C-alpha positions as CSV (number, residue, x, y, z in Angstrom):
1,M,10.1,41.3,-45.2
2,G,7.7,41.7,-48.1
3,H,4.1,43.1,-47.9
4,N,2.6,39.6,-48.3
5,E,4.8,38.1,-45.5
6,S,3.8,41.0,-43.2
7,S,0.1,40.5,-43.9
8,C,0.4,36.8,-43.3
9,L,2.1,37.4,-39.9
10,N,-0.6,39.9,-38.9
11,T,-3.2,37.3,-39.8
12,L,-1.5,34.7,-37.7
13,T,-1.2,36.9,-34.6
14,L,-4.8,38.3,-34.8
15,P,-6.4,35.2,-33.2
16,L,-3.9,35.4,-30.3
17,R,-5.0,38.9,-29.6
18,L,-8.6,38.0,-29.7
19,M,-8.1,35.1,-27.4
20,S,-6.2,37.1,-24.7
21,R,-8.1,38.2,-21.6
22,R,-7.8,41.5,-19.9
23,L,-8.3,40.7,-16.2
24,P,-7.8,43.1,-13.4
25,P,-6.0,42.1,-10.2
26,L,-8.4,39.5,-8.7
27,N,-8.1,40.4,-5.0
28,P,-9.0,44.1,-5.6
29,L,-11.9,42.9,-7.8
30,R,-13.2,40.7,-5.0
31,V,-12.9,43.6,-2.5
32,F,-14.8,45.8,-4.9
33,D,-17.6,43.2,-5.2
34,V,-18.0,43.0,-1.4
35,V,-18.0,46.8,-1.0
36,A,-20.5,47.2,-3.8
37,R,-22.8,44.5,-2.2
38,T,-22.6,45.9,1.4
39,G,-22.4,49.6,0.5
40,S,-19.9,50.1,3.3
41,L,-16.1,50.0,3.7
42,T,-16.5,49.2,7.3
43,T,-18.9,46.3,6.7
44,A,-16.7,45.0,3.9
45,A,-13.6,45.1,6.1
46,S,-15.4,43.2,8.8
47,E,-16.7,40.5,6.4
48,M,-13.2,40.0,4.9
49,H,-11.4,40.2,8.2
50,V,-9.1,43.1,7.2
51,T,-8.7,46.7,8.1
52,Q,-10.8,49.5,6.5
53,S,-7.6,51.1,5.2
54,A,-6.7,47.8,3.5
55,V,-10.1,47.8,1.7
56,S,-9.6,51.4,0.6
57,R,-6.2,50.6,-0.8
58,Q,-7.5,47.7,-2.8
59,I,-10.3,49.9,-4.3
60,A,-7.7,52.4,-5.2
61,V,-5.6,49.8,-7.0
62,L,-8.7,48.7,-9.0
63,E,-9.7,52.2,-9.9
64,E,-6.2,52.9,-11.1
65,Y,-6.2,49.8,-13.2
66,V,-9.5,50.4,-15.0
67,G,-8.9,54.1,-15.2
68,A,-12.2,55.1,-13.7
69,E,-13.7,56.2,-10.3
70,L,-15.9,53.5,-9.0
71,F,-17.0,55.0,-5.7
72,T,-17.6,58.5,-4.5
73,R,-16.4,59.2,-0.9
74,G,-18.5,61.4,1.4
75,R,-19.1,62.1,5.0
76,H,-21.6,59.3,5.2
77,G,-19.5,56.7,3.5
78,V,-19.1,55.5,-0.1
79,A,-21.5,55.2,-3.0
80,L,-21.1,53.6,-6.4
81,T,-20.6,56.0,-9.3
82,R,-22.6,55.4,-12.5
83,K,-19.6,53.5,-14.0
84,G,-19.2,51.7,-10.7
85,Q,-22.9,50.5,-10.8
86,L,-22.5,49.3,-14.3
87,Y,-19.3,47.4,-13.5
88,A,-20.7,45.9,-10.3
89,G,-23.7,44.6,-12.1
90,Q,-21.6,42.9,-14.8
91,I,-19.1,41.2,-12.5
92,K,-21.6,40.0,-9.8
93,P,-22.9,37.1,-11.9
94,A,-19.3,35.9,-12.4
95,F,-18.7,35.9,-8.6
96,D,-22.0,34.1,-8.1
97,T,-21.0,31.4,-10.6
98,I,-17.6,31.0,-9.0
99,S,-19.2,30.7,-5.5
100,A,-21.8,28.2,-6.7
101,A,-19.1,26.1,-8.5
102,T,-16.9,26.1,-5.4
103,D,-19.8,25.1,-3.1
104,K,-20.7,22.2,-5.5
105,L,-17.1,21.0,-5.6
106,M,-16.6,21.1,-1.8
107,N,-20.0,19.6,-1.0
108,A,-19.5,16.7,-3.4
109,S,-16.8,15.3,-1.1
110,T,-18.3,16.3,2.3
111,Q,-22.1,15.7,1.9
112,G,-24.3,12.8,0.8
113,A,-23.6,9.1,1.1
114,L,-20.1,7.7,1.9
115,R,-18.9,6.1,-1.4
116,V,-16.7,3.1,-0.7
117,R,-15.0,1.0,-3.3
118,T,-13.2,-2.3,-2.9
119,Y,-12.9,-5.8,-4.3
120,T,-15.8,-8.3,-4.5
121,T,-13.9,-10.8,-2.3
122,F,-13.0,-8.3,0.3
123,A,-16.5,-6.9,0.4
124,G,-18.2,-10.3,0.7
125,K,-15.8,-12.0,3.1
126,W,-14.8,-9.1,5.4
127,L,-16.4,-5.7,5.0
128,V,-20.1,-6.5,4.5
129,P,-20.4,-8.8,7.5
130,R,-19.1,-5.9,9.7
131,L,-21.0,-3.0,8.2
132,H,-24.0,-3.4,10.5
133,E,-21.7,-2.3,13.3
134,F,-20.7,0.9,11.5
135,K,-24.4,1.6,10.7
136,R,-25.3,1.1,14.4
137,R,-22.7,3.7,15.4
138,H,-23.4,6.1,12.6
139,P,-27.0,5.7,11.5
140,D,-27.0,9.1,9.7
141,I,-24.2,8.1,7.3
142,E,-25.4,6.2,4.3
143,V,-22.8,3.8,2.8
144,K,-22.8,3.1,-1.0
145,L,-20.5,0.2,-1.7
146,S,-19.1,-0.6,-5.1
147,T,-16.7,-3.2,-6.3
148,A,-14.0,-3.2,-9.0
149,V,-10.6,-4.7,-9.8
150,P,-8.6,-1.9,-11.3
151,E,-6.8,0.5,-8.9
152,V,-8.9,3.5,-7.9
153,D,-8.4,6.8,-9.6
154,F,-10.1,9.4,-7.4
155,D,-10.0,11.9,-10.3
156,R,-12.0,9.5,-12.4
157,D,-14.0,7.3,-10.0
158,P,-16.9,8.7,-8.0
159,V,-15.8,7.4,-4.6
160,D,-14.6,8.9,-1.4
161,V,-12.4,6.1,-0.1
162,A,-11.2,2.7,-1.3
163,I,-9.8,-0.5,0.2
164,Q,-7.0,-1.8,-2.0
165,F,-4.4,-4.5,-2.0
166,G,-0.8,-3.5,-2.5
167,D,2.5,-2.5,-0.9
168,D,1.7,1.1,0.2
169,N,3.2,2.6,-3.0
170,W,0.5,5.2,-3.8
171,P,2.3,8.6,-4.0
172,R,-0.9,10.7,-4.4
173,L,-2.9,8.9,-1.7
174,Q,-3.1,8.7,2.0
175,A,-3.0,5.0,3.1
176,D,-3.8,3.3,6.3
177,L,-2.7,-0.4,6.6
178,L,-5.6,-2.6,7.7
179,F,-3.7,-5.9,7.8
180,L,-0.9,-7.7,6.0
181,D,-1.6,-10.5,3.6
182,E,-1.2,-14.0,5.1
183,I,-1.7,-16.9,2.9
184,E,-1.7,-20.7,3.2
185,P,-3.4,-23.8,1.5
186,I,-7.0,-24.5,2.6
187,C,-9.5,-27.3,1.7
188,S,-12.6,-28.9,3.1
189,P,-12.3,-31.7,5.8
190,S,-14.4,-34.0,3.6
191,Y,-11.9,-33.6,0.8
192,L,-9.1,-34.8,3.0
193,E,-11.1,-37.7,4.2
194,E,-12.1,-38.6,0.6
195,I,-8.5,-38.8,-0.7
196,G,-7.2,-40.5,2.5
197,F,-4.9,-37.6,3.5
198,D,-1.7,-38.6,5.3
199,S,-0.9,-35.9,7.8
200,G,2.6,-37.3,8.1
201,H,3.2,-36.5,4.4
202,P,1.1,-33.4,3.6
203,E,3.3,-32.5,0.6
204,R,1.7,-35.4,-1.3
205,L,-1.5,-33.2,-1.3
206,L,0.3,-30.9,-3.7
207,Q,0.3,-33.5,-6.4
208,R,-3.5,-33.4,-6.6
209,Q,-5.6,-30.6,-8.3
210,L,-4.7,-27.1,-7.1
211,L,-7.2,-24.3,-7.3
212,E,-6.2,-20.7,-8.1
213,S,-7.8,-17.3,-8.6
214,H,-7.2,-15.4,-11.8
215,Y,-6.2,-12.2,-10.0
216,R,-4.0,-13.9,-7.5
217,R,-2.1,-16.3,-9.7
218,T,1.2,-15.8,-7.9
219,D,-0.2,-17.0,-4.5
220,W,0.6,-20.6,-5.1
221,T,4.1,-19.8,-6.5
222,D,4.9,-17.6,-3.6
223,W,3.8,-20.0,-0.9
224,L,5.5,-23.0,-2.6
225,S,8.7,-21.1,-3.0
226,G,8.6,-19.7,0.6
227,T,8.1,-23.2,2.1
228,G,10.5,-25.0,-0.2
229,L,7.8,-27.3,-1.6
230,S,7.9,-26.1,-5.2
231,K,9.1,-29.4,-6.6
232,W,6.0,-31.3,-5.3
233,A,3.7,-29.2,-7.5
234,Q,5.8,-28.9,-10.7
235,H,3.4,-31.0,-12.8
236,T,0.2,-30.7,-10.8
237,E,-3.0,-29.8,-12.7
238,R,-4.5,-26.4,-11.8
239,M,-8.0,-25.1,-12.1
240,T,-8.4,-21.4,-12.4
241,F,-11.5,-19.3,-11.3
242,S,-12.3,-15.7,-12.0
243,T,-12.4,-14.6,-8.3
244,S,-11.1,-15.8,-5.0
245,L,-14.6,-16.2,-3.8
246,L,-15.3,-18.9,-6.4
247,T,-11.9,-20.5,-5.8
248,W,-12.6,-20.8,-2.1
249,Q,-16.1,-22.1,-2.7
250,A,-14.7,-24.8,-5.0
251,A,-12.3,-25.8,-2.2
252,M,-15.3,-26.0,0.2
253,D,-17.1,-28.2,-2.3
254,G,-14.2,-30.6,-2.5
255,L,-12.7,-29.8,-5.9
256,G,-9.1,-29.5,-4.5
257,V,-6.8,-27.3,-2.5
258,A,-6.8,-23.6,-2.7
259,I,-4.6,-20.8,-1.3
260,G,-6.6,-18.9,1.3
261,Q,-6.2,-15.5,2.9
262,S,-6.4,-16.0,6.6
263,A,-8.0,-12.7,7.5
264,L,-10.8,-13.2,5.0
265,L,-11.5,-16.8,5.9
266,A,-11.6,-16.4,9.7
267,T,-15.2,-17.5,10.0
268,E,-14.9,-20.6,7.8
269,L,-11.7,-21.7,9.7
270,E,-13.4,-21.2,13.1
271,T,-16.5,-23.1,12.1
272,G,-14.5,-25.9,10.5
273,L,-15.9,-25.4,7.0
274,I,-12.3,-25.4,5.8
275,V,-9.1,-26.6,7.4
276,R,-5.3,-25.9,7.0
277,P,-3.8,-29.2,6.0
278,F,-0.2,-27.8,6.2
279,N,-0.7,-25.2,9.0
280,R,2.2,-23.2,7.5
281,P,0.9,-19.6,7.0
282,M,3.2,-17.2,5.1
283,Q,3.0,-13.4,5.6
284,R,3.9,-11.2,2.8
285,N,4.9,-7.5,2.6
286,K,1.7,-6.6,0.9
287,G,-1.7,-6.0,2.5
288,H,-5.1,-4.3,2.4
289,F,-5.0,-0.6,2.8
290,L,-7.7,2.1,3.2
291,V,-6.8,4.8,0.7
292,R,-8.1,8.3,0.1
293,P,-6.9,11.4,-1.8
294,K,-3.9,13.1,-0.2
295,V,-5.4,16.5,-1.0
296,Q,-9.0,16.6,0.2
297,R,-11.1,18.1,2.9
298,E,-11.4,15.6,5.7
299,S,-15.1,15.2,6.0
300,R,-16.8,13.7,9.0
301,K,-18.1,10.7,7.1
302,V,-14.7,9.8,5.8
303,M,-13.0,10.1,9.2
304,A,-15.8,8.2,11.0
305,F,-15.3,5.3,8.6
306,R,-11.5,5.4,8.8
307,D,-11.6,5.4,12.6
308,W,-14.1,2.6,12.8
309,L,-12.1,0.4,10.4
310,L,-8.9,0.9,12.3
311,E,-10.6,0.1,15.6
312,I,-12.2,-3.1,14.5
313,V,-8.9,-4.2,12.9
314,Q,-7.1,-3.6,16.2
315,I,-9.8,-5.5,18.1
316,G,-9.5,-8.4,15.7
317,Q,-5.7,-8.5,16.1
318,R,-6.0,-8.6,19.9
319,A,-8.6,-11.4,19.9
């Protein structure tokens, strides 16, 4: 290799040398910090839940690594050497920073308001009408509710839990099923009266305008296919809305027939605002799930919300 090639190689390797870090064994370094702070091997051992001899061994490992005596040992205990005092003063801010950063990270998920994310339709038709009961049980837990359509990413989104629709295929999440998705056509009673609905031939209703939600475009296809009625709606005009909320409101206002989700329209069905002209519900293998990170500290606020949700779902299913 020529002189120029050798110089070039040295130039390339120099930044790598400058970037490398010389770090001592971190466990002995932590032991040193505690002993330096407490001034006692015995106190440090008690704080760290180890034996005094284990503390002494860790200090010896560190001293051997740095090549300097950090403590003097005497009849009355240990004392920092001059080099030990200088070293302790320099590493203490680093441990303080690590401790503060860890506290901030852990408290972000355990303290403060409970941040819940779900869909606008689920929030408006199911969750919000029941939240007063959660607040009655847990008046000290503030709930901050946000809505969004994309799947939650707990690494990106500032939320603690989310209620999502799917088939339980979330590898990195813990998921609790709230209820499976049950769908069937719904409309207003006045609409049936207006068009002269023939209960003996409900399939003719499918030849009139069908209402669908942008984010649940397959609902009509799935229900028609599952009931064997697809041929009746092959050429039927469809009106699309941006959300299920608007789709169902359009149905209540007499614009046509929509696909409803039974669990989210229980109140409207009970009060007669809407009716089931076919009375042929279809349950799918998808549903609404409460999801949260698989790796997280189980804070009281999260567990309280989870337990409450599962309880009211069970009560509703027994009713």
